[in-house]
C-alpha positions as CSV (number, residue, x, y, z in Angstrom):
1,M,100.2,161.2,70.0
2,L,100.4,157.6,71.2
3,K,97.3,158.1,73.3
4,T,95.4,159.3,70.2
5,I,96.6,156.3,68.2
6,L,95.3,154.0,70.9
7,Y,91.9,155.7,70.9
8,I,91.7,155.3,67.1
9,A,92.8,151.6,67.3
10,L,90.3,150.8,70.0
11,G,87.5,152.5,68.2
12,G,88.5,150.8,64.9
13,A,88.6,147.4,66.5
14,I,85.2,147.8,68.0
15,G,83.8,149.1,64.7
16,S,85.3,146.2,62.7
17,V,84.0,143.6,65.0
18,L,80.5,145.2,64.9
19,R,80.7,145.2,61.1
20,F,81.5,141.5,61.1
21,L,78.7,140.7,63.5
22,T,76.3,142.8,61.3
23,S,77.3,140.7,58.3
24,L,76.7,137.4,60.2
25,F,73.3,138.7,61.5
26,V,72.1,139.9,58.0
27,A,73.4,136.7,56.3
28,K,71.2,134.7,58.7
29,F,68.0,136.3,57.5
30,W,68.9,137.5,53.9
31,S,70.3,135.5,51.1
32,N,70.1,137.5,47.9
33,H,72.5,139.0,45.4
34,F,72.1,142.5,46.9
35,P,74.8,143.1,49.5
36,L,72.4,144.2,52.2
37,A,74.9,143.9,55.1
38,T,77.4,146.4,53.5
39,F,74.6,148.7,52.5
40,L,73.1,148.8,56.0
41,T,76.5,149.1,57.6
42,N,77.4,152.1,55.4
43,V,74.0,153.9,56.0
44,V,74.2,153.3,59.8
45,G,77.8,154.4,59.8
46,C,76.8,157.6,57.9
47,F,74.1,158.2,60.5
48,L,76.5,157.6,63.4
49,I,79.1,159.9,62.0
50,G,76.5,162.6,61.7
51,V,75.2,162.1,65.2
52,S,78.7,161.9,66.6
53,I,79.9,165.1,64.9
54,G,76.7,166.9,65.8
55,L,77.0,166.0,69.5
56,L,80.7,166.7,69.6
57,E,80.1,170.2,68.1
58,K,77.1,170.9,70.3
59,N,79.2,170.1,73.4
60,N,82.4,171.9,72.2
61,M,84.3,168.6,72.2
62,T,85.7,168.5,68.6
63,D,89.3,168.5,69.7
64,G,89.3,165.6,72.2
65,N,90.1,162.0,72.1
66,L,86.4,161.1,71.9
67,K,86.4,162.5,68.4
68,W,89.3,160.2,67.4
69,F,87.7,157.2,69.0
70,L,84.2,157.7,67.5
71,I,84.9,159.3,64.1
72,T,88.3,158.0,62.9
73,G,88.3,154.8,64.9
74,F,84.8,153.4,65.3
75,C,83.1,154.8,62.1
76,G,86.3,154.2,60.1
77,G,86.4,150.6,61.3
78,F,82.6,150.1,61.0
79,T,81.9,151.4,57.5
80,T,82.9,149.4,54.5
81,F,83.5,151.5,51.5
82,S,86.3,149.2,50.1
83,T,83.9,146.3,50.4
84,F,81.2,148.4,48.7
85,G,83.6,148.9,45.8
86,M,84.4,145.2,45.4
87,E,80.8,144.2,45.7
88,N,79.9,146.6,42.9
89,F,82.8,145.3,40.8
90,N,81.5,141.8,41.2
91,L,77.9,142.8,40.3
92,F,79.2,144.3,37.1
93,Q,81.4,141.3,36.4
94,N,78.3,139.0,36.8
95,N,76.2,141.1,34.4
96,N,74.1,142.6,37.2
97,S,74.7,146.2,36.0
98,F,71.2,147.4,37.0
99,L,71.6,146.0,40.5
100,A,75.0,147.6,40.8
101,F,73.8,151.0,39.7
102,A,70.8,150.7,42.0
103,Y,73.1,149.8,44.9
104,I,75.4,152.7,44.2
105,A,72.5,155.2,43.9
106,A,70.8,153.9,47.0
107,S,74.0,153.9,49.0
108,I,74.9,157.4,48.1
109,I,71.5,158.9,48.6
110,S,70.8,157.0,51.8
111,G,74.3,157.8,53.2
112,L,73.9,161.5,52.6
113,F,70.4,161.5,54.1
114,A,71.7,159.5,57.1
115,V,74.5,162.0,57.7
116,W,72.0,164.9,57.5
117,L,69.5,163.1,59.8
118,G,72.3,162.3,62.3
119,L,73.4,166.0,62.4
120,F,69.8,167.2,62.6
121,L,68.8,164.9,65.4
122,S,71.9,165.6,67.4
123,K,71.4,169.4,67.3
């Protein structure tokens, strides 16, 4: 059990740091009201979880520590759904309802597509 927790913690730490670096990189090139860094992080995270699950299933490795490291740890630390919720709340509070709804729709549709694409490519 402790070993599993360590794998999750390590994956989560790496994912969180990568999310932070993604935010810094996007902020360097994008300064708009649309929260692009979170959007990209969530879509890429959905793709990575699809690829990871697909490859783990393909190689009969769904019960190992790699699953805990990649899925629960890395993808859990990398994706930013709580940030997504707060950013949408702020968009609504700032009377940017259209942008909020566009962001919600684009995130959900892109995320589902990215999971499907990741699964498809990994098989």
